[in-house]
N, C-alpha and C positions, 0 to 999 in steps of 0.2 A: 504494500500499500504506500503510495506516494503522498507526502505531506504537501498541501498546496503552498505556493510561495506566499510569504508575508507581503501584503500590498504596500504601496506607498501610503504615507500618512500626511494629511494636511493638518498641521497643528495650528490652533487658533489661540491667540492671547487677547481676550476681550478687554476693552477699556472704555472709560468714559469719553475720553477725547481722541484716543487712537486705538484701533483694533488691527492686529497684524495676523497674517497667515503665512506659513512657510510650508511648502511641499517638500517632504523629505523621503528619500529612498535610501535606506541604510545610512551610510555616512555622507550622502550627497545631498546638498541643498539644490533642488531643481528650480524652484521659483518662489517668489515672495512678494508681499505687498503690505503697506500700512495705510489704512484709510481712516478718515475722521468724519464727523458729522458735516452736514451741509445746511445752508439756510433755505428758506422757502423757495428761493430762485435757483437753487441747485449749486451755489458756490460754496467751496470749502469754508467751514466756520467751526473752529475747534470748540467754541462755546455753544454750538448749536443744540446740544442735548443736555445742557446744564440744568434746565428746568425739568424736574421729574414729572411735572404735571402736563408737559407738552408732548402728548403721545404722537402727534403728527411728526414732530422733529425726530423722535426716537424711531418712528416708522421709516422716515427717509434714510436715517443712518443704517437701519437694519436691512433695507433694500440694497444699499450699496454693498454691505457685507455678504449677503446671500448671492448677489450678482457676481462678486469677486470669487466666491467659493465655487459657484457653478461654472464660471469661465475657466478657473484653474483646473477643475476636475475634467471638463470637456477637453481642454487642450492636452492634458496628460493622457487621457484615453486615446486621443488622436495621434499620440506620439510626438507632440511638439517640443518636449523637453529632452534632456540628455539621456534619460533612462527610457526603456521600452514602456509603452503605454500599458494600462491595465487598471485593476481596481484601485480605488483610493478610499481610505478610511478617514473619517473626520475625527479629530481629537480636540477637545476644548478644555481649557483650564477652568476649574470650578471657582466660584467666587463665594466667599463666606463673609458675613458681616464682621467687620473688625471690632476689636475691643477699643474702648476709649472714644474720644470725640473725633468725628470725621464728617465731612459734608455728605449728605444723603446721596447725592448723585454719584459720588466717588465709588460707591459699592452697588447702588441700586441699578444704575444704567448697565454696568458690566454684567450684573446678575440677570437682568432682563435679556441681554444678548445671549447668555448661556441658555436660558429657558427657551428662547426662540430657536436656537440651534438644535436643542434636543427635540423640540417639536418638529423642526425641519428634517432631522435625521435621528430617529429614536435609537439607532445603533451607534451613535457617536460615543467615542471613548471619553469618559470624564476623568480628568487628571487633577489630582489634589494640588493645591498651591504648594510651592516649595522653593522659592527663590529662583524661579526660572528666569533665564536671561542675565543672571548676575555673576556667572563664573568669570573669574579673571585669573591670569591675563587672557584677553579675548582670543589672541592668536594661538593659544594652546588649547582652548576648549571649543572653538567653533571653526567651521570650514571657512576658507578664504572669502566666499561670497558674503559672509556676515561680519567680516573685519571692517574696521574703519577705513575710509578711503585715503587716509594719510599714508604716505610711504609708497614704495614701488610695487608691492604685492597686495593681493586681496582687493577688497572693495566690492560694492554692490554692482552686480551685472546690469548693464544698460537695458537688457531684455526683460528685466523683472518689472512688475507692476509699479504703481506709484508709491512713493514714500512721502506722505503728507505731513509727517510729524514735524513739530517745530524744530528748526535747525537740522532736520534730517537724521534725528537720533535713530539708532538701530536696536535699542534695547528690547523693544516690543517684538521685533523679528527674531532676535536671539531667544526671547522667551518662547515664541511660537515653535522654534526649532527644538528647544528643550522639551516642550509639551509633546511634540511629535515623537521625540526619542523615548519618552516614558511610555507612550502608547505603543510604539514599536516593540519595546521590551515586553510589555504585557501581551501583545499579540503573539510574539514568538513563544512566550511561556505557555499560552493557551493553544498554540498551534491553530490559530484562527486565520482563515484566508479571505473571507468575504470582502466587503467593501462596496462603495457606491459605483 
């Protein structure tokens, strides 16, 4: 009996102002993006989802995230990235209410994103929070595609999706990479092959 191959994983790091996704196949970062909310006219606006009462704003943000997920999966299945196409498993970092004082939107908006992604794909792998994206030094813990653009090696590939975060920070994409890695390990342990 042959064990089905472990699929590629699209790790998602949900956030109030930035949500990132990185498609990972083993130790290879195939594609990534970082998106934020938009205003009513569709222009990027990092404060666009700050009001937890503005469900239309959250809806606009969620549509962008789902569109990016669907586009990434479709392109992977069509063989557009460096690895052969095939199934993709969605992995999402869970959000838990923090202790202490924090702005309601800082945890509620990401938690709504997680809930919407579980509704979108009930088979999504939920990954517990755990300092994802914070391993240092970056060049020892992440593939070159996730390294800062400073220096002669590494840096974000031009073919990747948008990186809308303020000043182009990559921590959310590194967190999405880590989330995908936790899910890959869990899938390998479970000998699960499925995927979208």
